[in-house]
N, C-alpha and C positions, 0 to 999 in steps of 0.2 A: 504494500500500500504506500503510495507516495506521501512524503512528509507534508503536513499542512491539512490533512484530512481530519474530519471531526471524530473524536472518540467520546462516547457518552457514558457518564458514570451514573449509576443508580444509587442514590443515597449519598448524603454529605457527612458521613462519619469521618473521624480523624484519619483513618487509613486512606479513604478515598481522596481527601484533601491533599495528603502527602503524595499519593500516586499521581493525581492530576498535576501537581506542581512539577514533577519530574517529566511528565509527558509534554507539558507546555515548554519546559526548558529544552526538550528534545525536538521541538519544532512542530508538534501536533497541536490540534485545537480542541482541548478537552472542554466538555460541557457537563457540569454537575447538576443533576436534578434531585432536589430534596423535597420530600412531601410535606415537611413541617415548615413553619414560618422562619426558621433559622437553622443553620447547619450545626453539626456537632455530634449527632448520634447519641452515644452514651456519655459524652463529655460536654455537658451543658450547665448553665446556671439559670435557675428559675425562682420566682417568688412563690413561696408556699404558704405564707401568711402575710398580711399587710405589713410591709416594711422589712420582712425577713426573707433573705435569699440564701440559697444553698446550691452547691454542686449536686445536682439532682441524683445522678447515678454514680459515676466515678467521682472520687473526691481527692485523687492523688495522681500525679503524672508518673509515668512508667519506670525510669525516666526516658524522655525522647532520645532516640539513638543519636550518638554524638555527631555522625556525619550528616544526618538529617537536620539536626539543630543548627549546625554550621551553614548548611546550604540554605535553609529557609529563613534564618536570621529573624526570629520572632521578636526580639527586642526592638526591632525597627517598627513594629506594629503595636508597641506599648503592651507587650506581654512580659510581665515582671514576675519571675519565679521567686518564691520565698522558701528558704531551707531551714526549718527549725532545728535547734540543737539543745536538748536531746531530740532524737528522731521519734522515740517511742517511750511511753510510760506504761508499766504493767503492774497494777495493784493486785494484791491477793486479799481474800476475805479476812485474814488474820491481822490486817493492818500493815503488813510489810509490802515492799514494792521494789521493782527494778527499773532503772533508767538506762536507756541505750543511746549513747552519744556517738557523734562522728568519730571521736577519738576512742579507739578500742581499749587503750590503757585506762582511760577514765571510766569507761563502762566496767572494766574488770575490777577496778577498785571498789565499785559498789557491789559487784557479785561476791567479792571476797568477804563481805559481811555475812554472807550465807555459807560460802564454801571457798576456801583458799584453792583447793584443787580445781573447782569449776572456773575460778577466775583465770587460772593459768590455761585451762583448756579452752576458754573463750578466745584468748589471744591466738591459740593454735588453730581453732576453728575458723576465725576470721582470716588468718593467713592461708588456710586451705582453700577457702572460697576465692581469695584474691589470686592464688596460683591457678585455680581452675578458670578464672574469668576470661583470660585471653583465648583459651582453647574453646570454651563454650560459646563465648561471644562471637567468635568467627563462624560458628555453625548457624547462628541466628541470621547472618547476613548473606548466606548462600541459598541458592535454589535447591530444594531436595533433588537428588540425582534420579535419573530414569533407571528403574530397576532392570528392565529388559535390554535396553540399548543405551547405555550411558554415553553422553557426548564427550568430546575432548575436554570441554570446560568442566563437566561433571567429574571426570577423572582427575583433572588438575585440582579442583576444590577438595576432592576426597584425599588427594595426596597431601595437600597443605594441612587438612584436618588431621590426617594420620601423623604428620610430623609434629603437629602441636601436641597430640596425645602422647607421642613418644617422649616429648620433652618433659613430661610429668615424671618420668622414671618408672621403673618396674612397679614399685609400690603404688605410685600415683595412678598408673594405668589400671592396676588390679582393683584399687579402691573405686575408681570411677565406674568400671564395669559392674562391680558388686553392688554399689550404692543405688544405681538407677532403679532396679526392680524392687528395692526394699520399701517396707512401710516406714514412713518418716518417724514414727515413734521409736523404731529400732535404730534408725540413723542417729537421732539426737542422743539416744541412750549410750551410744558408743563414745560420746564426748562428755556428757553432763549427768550429774546426779540430782541436782535441784529440780523439782517438779515445775515450778513457775518458769524457770529458764528453758527447760525442755519444751514446755507448751508454747512459749513465745516463738522460739525458733521453728518448731514443727508447724505452726500455723501457716507459714508461707507455702507449705506443701499441700494445704487443703483449701486455701482461700479461693472462693468462687468455683469450687468443684463439688462433685457428688462423691467425695472421698473423706473418710475419717483418718485420723492419724495412724490407725492400725491397718489401713488399706494398702495392699501391695501396689507399688509404683508411685506412691505419693512423694517419695524422695525425688523422683524424676521431675515432678512439678516444681519442687523447691529448687533444684539445680537449674531448671529452665528460667526461673526468675532470677537466680543468682547470676545467670549469664547476661542479664541486663543491668543488674546492680549487685555487686558482690557483698555489700554490707549485710551482716547476719540477719537483720530484721527488715531489710528491703528499703525501698525508696520512701522519702517523705518530702515531696516537692509539690508546693501548692501555688497556683497562679493567683496573683492579686485580682480580685473580681470573680474568683471561682473558675471552674473548668471551662465555662463558656468563653472566658477571655482567651484561653489557650486555643480553642478551636476557631475563635474569631480571627486570631492572628494567623493561624494556619490558612484560613480562607483568604485573608488579605494577601498573604505571601503567594498563594496560588494564583490569585487574580493578577497580581503584579507580574507574574511570570507569563501570563497570557490565558489563564483558564477563565471560563465563563461559569457563573453560578446562578441557578434559578431556584428560588424557594417557592413553596406552595405549588409544587409541580410533582404530583404523585404519578408514578409509573404503574399502569395497570396490566400491561401485557408486552412481552417481547416477541415480535414476529420473526419467524424463521422460515427460510425457503431453501430447499435443496441442501439442508444441513448447515446453513450459515445465517447469521443475524442479518436482518434487512431493515427493521425499523422498531420504534417503540410507540406504544399507544398510551397517552396520558389519561388521567381520570376525567378530564374535561373533553375528551374525544380527539384532542390534537394528536396527529401522527408526525413523528420526527424520524427521518431516514437516518440510518447509522451504518457506517462502515465497520465499526467495532463498538462493543458494549462492555463495560467493566462494572460488575456488581459489587458494591460494598456491603450488600445484605448477606444474611446467613444463607447457606446452601439450600436448606429446605424451602425458605421463602423464595429464593431465586428460581429453583427448578420446578417447584410444585405449585407456586402461586402466580408466577409471572410467565411461565412457559407452559405449553401444552405437553404434559408428561408423555404422550404417545410419541413425541419426537425424540425421546431419550432412549438410549440403549437400555434394555431391561436389566442387565447386570449392574450398570452404573446407577440406574434409578433405585434398585434394591439396596445398593450400598449407601446411597444418600439417605434413603428411608431409615436405615439402621444406624446412621450417624447420631450418636447420643447427644442430645441438646436440651434436656430438661434441667432447669436451674434448681438450685437449693439456696438461693440468696434473696433476701428482701432488703429494703432500705427504709430507715425511719429518721425523720427530721423533727427536732424539737425546737420550738421558739421559747426562749427562756428570758425571764425578766432580770436575771442576775447570773453570776458565774457559780456553777456547782462547786461544792467543797469536797475534796478527796482527802480524808484524814490520813491515808497511807503516805501522803506527801510530807507529813510533819517530820518524820524521821529520815526521809529520803533526801530532802534538799533543805537548804536554808530558806527562811521565809521569803526572801527576795527572789527565789527561784521558782516559786509556785507557778507563775504565769508561763515561764519558759517551759516548765515540765509538762504543762497541759497543752502547749501550742503545736505539738507534733501529733502523732497517732497515739491512741490509748487502746491497749489490748485488754480485753475482758475474756479470760479463759485460763484459769490459774493452774490447771493440771491436764495432762494428756487424757486421763480418763474423763474429765469434764468435757473436753472437746469430742471425745468418742461418744459420750452419752448424748450430746447435742446432735451428733450425726445419726445415732441410732433411731431417734424419733422420726427423722425424715424418711428412713427406709420403710416405715410403716404408715406413711401418709400423715404424719403429725409434725408439729414444730415443738421444740423443747421449751419448757417453762424457764429454763436457764440457758439461753443461747450463747454461742460464741459471738463476740462483737468486736468489730474494728471501728473505732470511734475517732472523730475529730471534733474540735471546737474551733472552726475556722475564723470566727470573729476575734480571736486573740491575736492573730496575725493580720487580719483584715477587718477592722471595725465597720467598714462601709457596708457589710453584708447584713447589718441589723441596725435598728434605731440606737441612738446613743445610750451607752450603759447596759445594753441588752446583748444577748448572745444566741447563736445557733449551735445546736449539737446535732451532728450527723452520724448515723451508725449503720454500717453494714451488719446484717443479721444472718447468722447461719446456725441451724440449717432450716430452710423453709421450703417444703416440697411444692412443685408446680401443681400436682394433683393431691388434694386433701382427701383423706379417707372418710371424714365426716364433715358435712357442711360444705360451704364454698368460701372463697376469699372475701367476697363482699360481706358475708355474715361474720367472718372471723377476723376481719381487718383490725378492729378495735382490740380484740383479744391479743393479737400479736404485739400491738403497740404497748399494751399493758404489761406484757411479759418483758419487753425491753426496758421499760421504765422501772419495773420491779427489780430486774437484774442489776441495772445501773445504780439503784438506790442502795444496794448492798455495799457499794464502794463510795457512793456520794449520797449520804442520807438526806441531805436537804434538797435534792433534785426534784422530787415530786411537787414540792411547794413552789417551785420556780416556773412551772410549765404554763405558758399561755396558749400554745397550740401544738398539735401533733399531726404530722403527715406520715402515713404508712403507704409505702409503695410495695405492693405484693408481687410475687412471681407472675400472677395473671396480668397485672398492670404492665409489667415489663414486656409482655407479648402484645397486648392490645393497644397500649398507649405509645410504646416506644419501639415496637417492631422487632423484638427479639423472639424468634420462634422458640417455644418452650421456656421463654423468659431468660435464656442463657446469655449472660453479659459478655461471654467470650465466644458467642456464636456456636459453641459446641464444646463438649467436655474435654478438659485437658487431662489426658490419660495416656499411658504408654502406647496403647493401640490406636490413638488418634493424634500422634505427634509425628513431626518430620515427614518421612515419605508416606505416611498414612494420614496426613492432614490436608483436606478433609477425609479423603479415601485413597486407598492404594491405587496406583496408576494415574492418579489425577491430583498430584501434590505440587504441580509446577505452575499454578495460577491459571492454567488453561482449562478448558472444559471440552466435552465431546462436541459441543456446538461450535462451529468454526467462528472465530473472532468474538467469542463470548468468553470473558475472563472473570476471575474472582480476585478481590484484593482485601477482603475483610479479615476479621480475627479468626475465622475458620480455616485460614491458610497458615502455612508455616511463617513465623513461629507462634503467632497468636497469643502473645504473652502480655497483653494489656496495652496501655497508652505509650508505646515506644515508637510507633510509626514504622516498625520493621516490616510488617506484612505489606503495607502500602508501597514502601520503597522497593522491596524485592519484586513485587508484582509489576511495578513500573518498568524495571529493567527487563523483565521477561516480555512484557507487552511491546515495548519498543523494539526488542529483538525480533519478535514474531511479525510485527507489522511492517518492518523494514525489509 
C-alpha cells in the first residue's frame, strides 16, 4: 500500500493513540474513531460527584515505555507526571505497617523492624529484578516470533533474547525458567518470611487477573510487570489532572504528528470483501472506505460484534471464543470531606511524613492467605467481604481533583466476578461499596464518617459503559497460556488477523501489561511493515 493512504483505528485507547502516532510519523494518514465524547479508553478522568474527579478506571501509569515517552514528548502537551516517595504504604490490622521507597536501602531499614533477615533479602530481591529487567524488557519490545516459519528478524530477536538470558549465568537462567510457572506465593516465600511483605510483593502477580497467589503461573505475571518497572512493588506514577490528562497528551502528540481524531463516532460494522477490509459503517449510517483497519478493542468485541463471524476461519473463531476475558476487578471512588487517618502510620513515619506516606499507593491485603480467600469467593460467583484493595488518595498530590480541603479515595477491588451466583450487579452494587468501606475502616477508623458520596463501578459496568468484553481491563486474562506467542491466540500473536489489512493493537496483544504503550508501539511497527 503506498504511503499516504488512510489507516482507520477503532477506539481511542492509549495503545491506539500510540500506534496512530507512529503511523503518522511513518507517512500514513491515521484516523481514530472513538465512540465516546473523549479519547482515553481505560485511562480517563471523570467527575463522579459534584466537584470531585477521579481517574475512573486506571489510576496509575505503567510506566510509559521509555522510547515511546521520548518520541511522543508528552511534557510538551502539559502532561506532568508526579512520582510519590514512598511508592506504597501497606498497613496491617495489628497497627504495624511497611513503607516502600524508591531507595531500597531505606525500605529495608523499615523491614528490619520486623525481620533483619527479610531486610537483607529485600535488597537481594530488588537486585534480582533489576538484573532481570534488561532481559525481560527486551522481550516486551519485540514481535512474538512465527512458530511455523520464523522470519530472519524473528531469528535475530530470539538470538538477542537468548544472549540476554545467557548473560544471567547458569543460576540466573535456571531460576528464570523455574520461576515462571510457579505460584507467586511460593516465589515470594523463597525470599521472605514476613507475611505482610510477602503479600505486598505477591500482589503484583495477581492484580487484574483471575488468579490467586497460590495459582500456578502467577509469578509469570509478576515478572511481566517487572519487565516494565523492576521496582519490587511496581510503578507509582500519577499524571496531574488524572489519567485523562495523560491520554489527552497522547492524543495531542498524535495529532501533531498528523493523525486525525473523531469522537462521538461509534463503529458498528467492519465490511469485508474477498477476505480483506473494505470499509467501516458508523452508528449514524456513515460509511468510510478503508485500506486498513486497526482495532484497539478487545478481540471478542472486534471479531464477534463488528465482523460477520461467518467470514472467520472456524478454528480461529473457536480460539477467540475460548480466549479468557472475564474480569475479577471492580472500582470504587469515595468523595471525602477530610483526609482519613491511618493509625498504623504513627509508628511508621514521623508526623510530618503522614501526607507523603499516603500520597502513593496503599495496599490492603496483609497476608497471602487473605489474598487467596478474597480470590476464593470469586471462583464461586461471590465477592469477598474482605477484598484485596489497591488504593490511592490522588488529591494529596493533586488538590485540583476535589473542592478545597476535601479528598478523593480511589480503590481497585479484587476479586469481583463478572457473573454473580446470586442476584445481579445492579442489586448488589451498594453491597460491594459497603464491603470496601468496611474493609478500609479496619485501617482508617474515621473513614466512614468522612464519606459524602460513593461511586461503584462493577464488572458489568466495565463491559456496558466502557466497552471491555467480560469487563476485563487488560482485554483478556494475563496467564501463561495467553502470553507472548499465545496472545491473543496461537498463530495470531503478531498484531495481524486472518482478515487481510485488519490489525489489532490493544492490550490483548503482546505484551498487554497495562499503560506502557508497548502493544501500540509494537503493532505500529508491524502494520507499517505489512502495508509497505
